[in-house]
N, C-alpha and C positions, 0 to 999 in steps of 0.2 A: 501492500501501497503508500509504503513511502517514498519508494522507488517511483512508481507512478505518480505521485502527488510534484515529486523534480525536476521528471522528465514533464511536465505537463507544462511548471515554471519556467522552465530553461526554453519550452514551445514559443511562448508568449511575449519572451522577454524578446527573440528577436523572428516577428512575423514570417511566414514565407508568401508572396507574394500574391499569392490569392486567397488567404488569410489577409493582406492588408487592403482588395481590393473587396470585401465584404464586410472591413471595419465599418463602425457607422462614423463619420464626419460628423465633423461640428459642423451642426448650423447654422451657426450664428456667423460663422469665417466665412465672408461670401466671397475673399478675394485671393484673387489668384496671382500667382509670379509673371511676369509681365514676359513677353515670348524674347529670347535673345536676340543680340543685336538692336533691339530700342535704343537702350544707349549709345549706342556708335551713329543712330541713325537721329538720334536726338543732338546729340553732338558736332552735326555736318552741322544744324540747322542756327546754333551758336557760334563757329567757330568764325563770322565773320565779322560777329561780335566782340570780340578775345578781347582787343584790348579796351575796351568803354567798358567789361567785366572786370579787369584790374585794373581803371582807375576806380570804378565802382568800390569795387576792394580796400583799397587806397584810401578813398574815402570814409569809408565805415570804419577803417581803422584811426582814421584821425582822430572821426566822431566821438568811437568809442574813448581815445587816450584825451581827449577833450573833458571829457562826461567825469574824465578820473581828478581833473585837477579840481576841480569845484570844491569837492571836499576838504580839501589841501586848506584854499582860500578861507572857505568858513572856521577853520579852523585858525587857524590864523588869526581871521576876527576876534574869534572868541576870544581864545588863549592869550593875543600879541594885542589889540588895536582897543576893547573895549577895557581889559580890567587897567591898563596903563593911562587909559585916557588920551592914546597918542592917536589925537585927529588926521595926522598928514597920512599917516598909516594906514586909516579909517577910512578916509579918502580914494586913497590909490588903491588898497585892495579892493575897492569897493566900484571904482572905474576897472579895473582887470578880471572884476567882474562878467561888468555887463561886458565887455570887449569880448569875453572869453568866450560867452553863452551866445552873442552875436554871432560869433565866429564857428561855431559849434552850430547854429543852427543854418545858417547861409549854409555848410558844408553840409550834412544832416543831408537838405531842401537837394544841393545836388544830388550826394550818393541818391538819394530816395527816387526823383525824375532820372536817371541813371538806371537803375533797375526797371522805371518800370520802364522807360523805353524799348531795352532791350528785351523785357518778356513782352510787351505789346505788338515789338519788330518781330521777335520769333514766333511766335502765333501768326501771326501774318504770312509768316512764309511760310510756313509751315501748312493752314491754308489753302498758300495759292498752289502750292503744290500738288495737294490735293484734289482741287481743282482742275487742275490740267491732267493729273492723272485720268481724273475718272472723262473728262473730255476726251483722252483719246481711246477709251476704250470702244470697244466694236457696239452697234444699238444690240446686238442677241444676247449680249451681258444685263442687258436691264427688260430686258423679254424674259426672263427665266422668273 
């Protein structure tokens, strides 16, 4: 009896291909893996925008770096300028903070614009290619 139980357990660990087909699947998981080669075809459409993608990534990096400086300025205001009643330091930090935020917003806007531009142009190129392909199909394809 014990030997038979061990055999059943080991066979359940590694089901045969026929057991995998009969095994119940997750009904809630309707996602399927994309066909092979889809990523390569997608990158073909993005290839012409490679420079814009690099510029947008650099803009993203700069935006994040500038956002990390804001807490340092706040720390200096709270720890140095306010307790010491150093008005020139407070004024300089406040002006620097405003300039920093303006620069961050401007670069962030450029980054968002480039990402949206590349995305919209890529979708347009994919649609144009698909429409062109559909136009080249023989009429018998549509009669099915």
